[in-house]
C-alpha positions as CSV (number, residue, x, y, z in Angstrom):
1,M,0.0,0.0,0.0
2,E,1.5,3.4,-1.0
3,K,0.3,6.8,0.0
4,V,0.4,9.4,-2.8
5,V,-0.9,12.8,-3.9
6,K,-2.8,13.4,-7.0
7,R,-1.0,15.8,-9.4
8,A,-2.1,17.5,-12.6
9,I,-0.5,14.6,-14.3
10,G,-0.6,11.3,-12.5
11,Y,0.3,10.6,-8.9
12,G,3.4,11.3,-6.8
13,K,4.8,10.9,-3.4
14,P,3.7,13.7,-1.0
15,K,6.3,16.4,-0.3
16,E,7.5,17.2,3.2
17,N,4.6,18.3,5.4
18,E,2.1,17.5,2.5
19,D,-0.8,15.2,3.2
20,F,-1.5,12.3,0.9
21,T,-4.8,12.3,-1.1
22,H,-4.9,8.7,-2.3
23,V,-3.7,5.3,-1.4
24,I,-2.5,2.9,-4.1
25,L,-3.0,-0.8,-3.3
26,T,-1.0,-3.6,-4.7
27,E,-3.0,-6.2,-6.6
28,K,-2.7,-8.6,-3.7
29,E,-4.0,-6.0,-1.2
30,Y,-6.8,-5.0,-3.6
31,N,-7.9,-8.6,-4.0
32,K,-7.8,-9.1,-0.3
33,N,-10.1,-6.2,0.3
34,E,-12.4,-7.3,-2.4
35,R,-12.6,-10.8,-0.8
36,K,-13.3,-9.2,2.6
37,I,-16.1,-7.0,1.2
38,S,-17.5,-10.0,-0.6
39,D,-17.4,-12.1,2.5
40,L,-19.1,-9.3,4.5
41,E,-21.8,-9.0,1.8
42,N,-22.3,-12.8,2.0
43,D,-22.6,-12.6,5.8
44,I,-25.2,-9.8,5.4
45,R,-27.2,-11.9,2.9
46,K,-27.0,-14.9,5.2
47,L,-28.2,-12.9,8.2
48,E,-31.0,-11.5,6.1
49,R,-32.1,-15.0,5.0
50,E,-31.8,-16.2,8.7
51,Y,-33.9,-13.2,9.8
52,D,-36.5,-13.8,7.1
53,S,-36.6,-17.5,8.0
54,A,-37.0,-16.8,11.7
55,I,-39.8,-14.3,11.0
56,E,-41.6,-16.9,8.9
57,R,-41.2,-19.5,11.7
58,Y,-42.5,-17.1,14.2
59,K,-45.4,-16.2,11.9
60,R,-46.3,-19.8,11.4
61,S,-46.0,-20.5,15.1
62,A,-48.1,-17.5,15.9
63,N,-50.7,-18.4,13.3
64,D,-50.8,-22.0,14.7
65,K,-51.2,-20.6,18.2
66,I,-53.9,-18.2,17.0
67,A,-55.7,-21.1,15.2
68,E,-55.4,-23.2,18.4
69,I,-56.8,-20.4,20.6
70,R,-59.6,-19.7,18.1
71,T,-60.5,-23.4,17.9
72,D,-60.5,-23.7,21.7
73,A,-62.6,-20.5,21.9
74,D,-65.1,-21.7,19.3
75,E,-65.5,-25.0,21.2
76,R,-66.0,-23.2,24.5
77,I,-68.5,-20.8,22.9
78,A,-70.4,-23.7,21.3
79,E,-70.5,-25.6,24.6
80,A,-71.7,-22.4,26.4
81,R,-74.4,-21.8,23.8
82,A,-75.5,-25.5,24.0
83,E,-75.6,-25.2,27.8
84,T,-77.5,-21.9,27.6
85,E,-80.0,-23.3,25.2
86,E,-80.5,-26.4,27.3
87,Y,-81.0,-24.2,30.4
88,K,-83.4,-21.9,28.5
89,N,-85.4,-24.9,27.4
90,K,-85.6,-26.1,31.0
91,V,-86.6,-22.7,32.2
92,D,-89.2,-22.4,29.5
93,C,-90.5,-25.9,30.4
94,L,-90.7,-25.0,34.1
95,E,-92.3,-21.7,33.2
96,N,-95.0,-23.4,31.2
97,I,-95.5,-25.9,34.0
98,N,-95.8,-23.0,36.4
99,K,-98.2,-21.1,34.2
100,N,-100.4,-24.2,33.8
101,L,-100.4,-24.7,37.6
102,I,-101.3,-21.1,38.2
103,R,-104.1,-21.4,35.5
104,I,-105.4,-24.6,37.1
105,S,-105.3,-23.0,40.5
106,T,-107.2,-19.9,39.3
107,E,-109.8,-22.0,37.5
108,R,-110.3,-24.1,40.7
109,A,-110.6,-20.9,42.8
110,N,-113.1,-19.5,40.3
111,A,-115.2,-22.6,40.4
112,K,-115.1,-22.7,44.2
113,R,-116.5,-19.2,44.3
114,G,-118.9,-19.5,41.5
115,L,-117.1,-17.1,39.2
116,T,-118.0,-17.6,35.5
117,P,-116.7,-18.2,33.0
118,K,-114.1,-19.9,35.2
119,K,-111.5,-20.2,32.4
120,Q,-111.7,-16.5,31.4
121,H,-112.5,-14.8,34.7
122,S,-109.5,-12.9,36.2
123,G,-110.3,-14.5,39.6
124,Y,-110.3,-11.2,41.5
125,V,-113.3,-10.1,43.6
126,F,-114.1,-6.9,45.4
127,L,-114.5,-7.4,49.2
128,S,-115.0,-3.8,50.4
129,V,-114.5,-0.2,49.6
130,E,-114.6,2.5,52.3
131,E,-113.6,6.0,53.0
132,Y,-110.3,6.2,54.9
133,I,-108.0,8.8,56.4
134,F,-104.3,8.1,55.8
135,N,-101.8,9.7,58.2
136,C,-98.8,10.7,56.1
137,E,-95.6,12.1,57.5
138,C,-94.0,14.7,55.4
139,Y,-91.3,17.5,55.6
140,L,-92.3,21.1,56.3
141,A,-89.9,22.4,53.6
142,Q,-87.1,21.5,51.3
143,K,-83.9,20.6,53.2
144,S,-85.8,20.7,56.5
145,N,-85.6,18.0,59.1
146,K,-88.8,19.0,60.7
147,T,-91.9,16.9,59.8
148,K,-95.6,16.9,60.4
149,V,-98.4,14.4,59.8
150,L,-101.0,15.2,57.2
151,K,-104.4,13.6,57.3
152,L,-105.2,12.6,53.7
153,P,-108.7,11.6,52.7
154,C,-108.7,8.6,50.4
155,F,-110.3,5.2,49.8
156,R,-109.4,1.8,51.1
157,I,-110.3,-1.1,48.8
158,R,-109.9,-4.8,49.6
159,I,-109.8,-7.3,46.8
160,Q,-109.6,-11.1,47.0
161,S,-107.2,-12.9,44.7
162,P,-107.5,-16.4,43.2
163,Y,-104.3,-17.5,45.0
164,D,-104.5,-20.0,47.8
165,V,-103.0,-19.0,51.2
166,S,-100.5,-21.9,50.7
167,F,-98.5,-19.6,48.4
168,D,-95.7,-17.7,50.2
169,L,-95.9,-14.0,50.5
170,D,-93.3,-13.1,47.8
171,S,-95.0,-15.4,45.3
172,A,-98.4,-14.1,46.1
173,K,-97.2,-10.4,45.8
174,N,-95.5,-11.1,42.4
175,L,-98.5,-13.0,41.0
176,I,-101.0,-10.4,42.1
177,E,-98.9,-7.5,40.8
178,N,-98.3,-9.2,37.5
179,D,-102.0,-10.0,37.1
180,F,-103.0,-6.4,37.8
181,R,-100.6,-5.2,35.1
182,N,-100.9,-7.9,32.5
183,K,-104.6,-8.4,32.8
184,K,-105.1,-4.6,32.8
185,I,-107.0,-4.8,36.2
186,Y,-105.5,-1.4,37.2
187,A,-107.0,0.1,34.0
188,S,-110.4,-1.4,34.7
189,L,-110.3,0.1,38.2
190,G,-109.5,3.5,36.8
191,I,-106.1,3.6,38.5
192,K,-103.6,5.3,36.3
193,M,-100.6,6.0,38.5
194,N,-98.7,4.7,41.6
195,Y,-97.0,7.1,44.0
196,D,-94.6,6.5,46.8
197,L,-95.5,9.0,49.5
198,E,-92.2,8.8,51.4
199,N,-90.1,12.0,51.8
200,W,-92.6,14.4,50.3
201,I,-92.7,18.2,51.1
202,E,-95.9,19.3,52.8
203,Q,-97.0,21.8,50.1
204,E,-96.2,19.5,47.2
205,L,-98.3,16.7,48.9
206,I,-101.2,19.2,49.5
207,N,-101.0,20.3,45.8
208,L,-101.2,16.7,44.7
209,W,-104.2,15.9,46.9
210,N,-106.1,19.0,45.9
211,N,-105.5,18.7,42.1
212,K,-108.9,17.7,40.8
213,E,-107.4,17.0,37.3
214,E,-105.1,14.4,38.6
215,A,-106.1,10.9,37.6
216,N,-106.8,8.3,40.2
217,F,-103.7,6.7,41.7
218,K,-102.8,4.2,44.4
219,F,-100.1,4.8,47.0
220,K,-100.0,1.9,49.4
221,N,-100.4,-1.9,49.0
222,I,-101.0,-4.3,51.9
223,Y,-101.2,-8.1,51.4
224,K,-103.1,-10.4,53.7
225,A,-103.5,-14.2,53.8
226,N,-107.1,-14.8,54.9
227,F,-107.0,-18.4,56.2
228,Q,-110.7,-18.3,57.0
229,K,-111.5,-17.8,53.3
230,G,-108.4,-19.6,52.1
231,F,-107.2,-16.9,49.7
232,W,-104.7,-14.1,49.5
233,E,-106.2,-10.6,49.7
234,V,-104.7,-7.2,48.7
235,E,-105.6,-3.9,50.1
236,Y,-105.0,-0.7,48.1
237,L,-105.2,2.9,49.2
238,T,-106.4,5.2,46.4
239,R,-106.9,8.9,46.1
240,Y,-110.4,8.6,44.6
241,M,-113.2,6.1,44.6
242,P,-112.2,3.3,42.1
243,V,-114.3,2.0,39.3
244,I,-115.8,-1.3,40.4
245,P,-116.2,-3.7,37.4
246,Q,-119.3,-5.8,37.5
247,D,-117.4,-9.0,36.9
248,M,-115.4,-8.3,40.1
249,I,-118.6,-8.4,42.3
250,L,-119.3,-11.8,43.8
251,S,-123.0,-12.6,43.3
252,R,-124.8,-14.2,46.2
């Protein structure tokens, strides 16, 4: 290897204190460098191939894992759906059995009380309607802890249900409330709303009670198992006198 300076014509050795501009290699040195460059390029290509191969392996492995997870998930989902469908069928079956038992119980109760037609009658009978004074505790004003008791004029109605006293309280309450909604018994009684009278302000409660345009509403339910008669009864407090449907009056 020889260090030289490029001149106007050709190359020459650098003068004293002159920096060289080029390096002249011997053929052996040049060939050695070329082989080194070629070897490095081959190493780079080899590394690139190994990298690409590793990426492909990881991709295949990841895809296989994804496919395995997906297959496992699909199996679990299918099992869950099958279990859900089986449970739903059981629930539907039990619900149908329950509906049939309730229907049979209602028809028997109707026949026992002479309500006709026994298969179509709601099974509910008016027992009594009376004027009533409800003592309602309310607040004197907004954000006040002071309370007073308002005497609210209303009506107390008692209705006999078709459900035997052997039903537990929660079952009886749910059955009666569902009947009053689904069989539109509330509508037939002229009851449009339901109010909870807890935590009212005195003046707001007075305004509600004195509003003649307000539709009839109920505000208290009391359930009673009448063991003498053998049926559950429900007592409602309503603002106004309810409508009494003819088919809910037990003929003597």
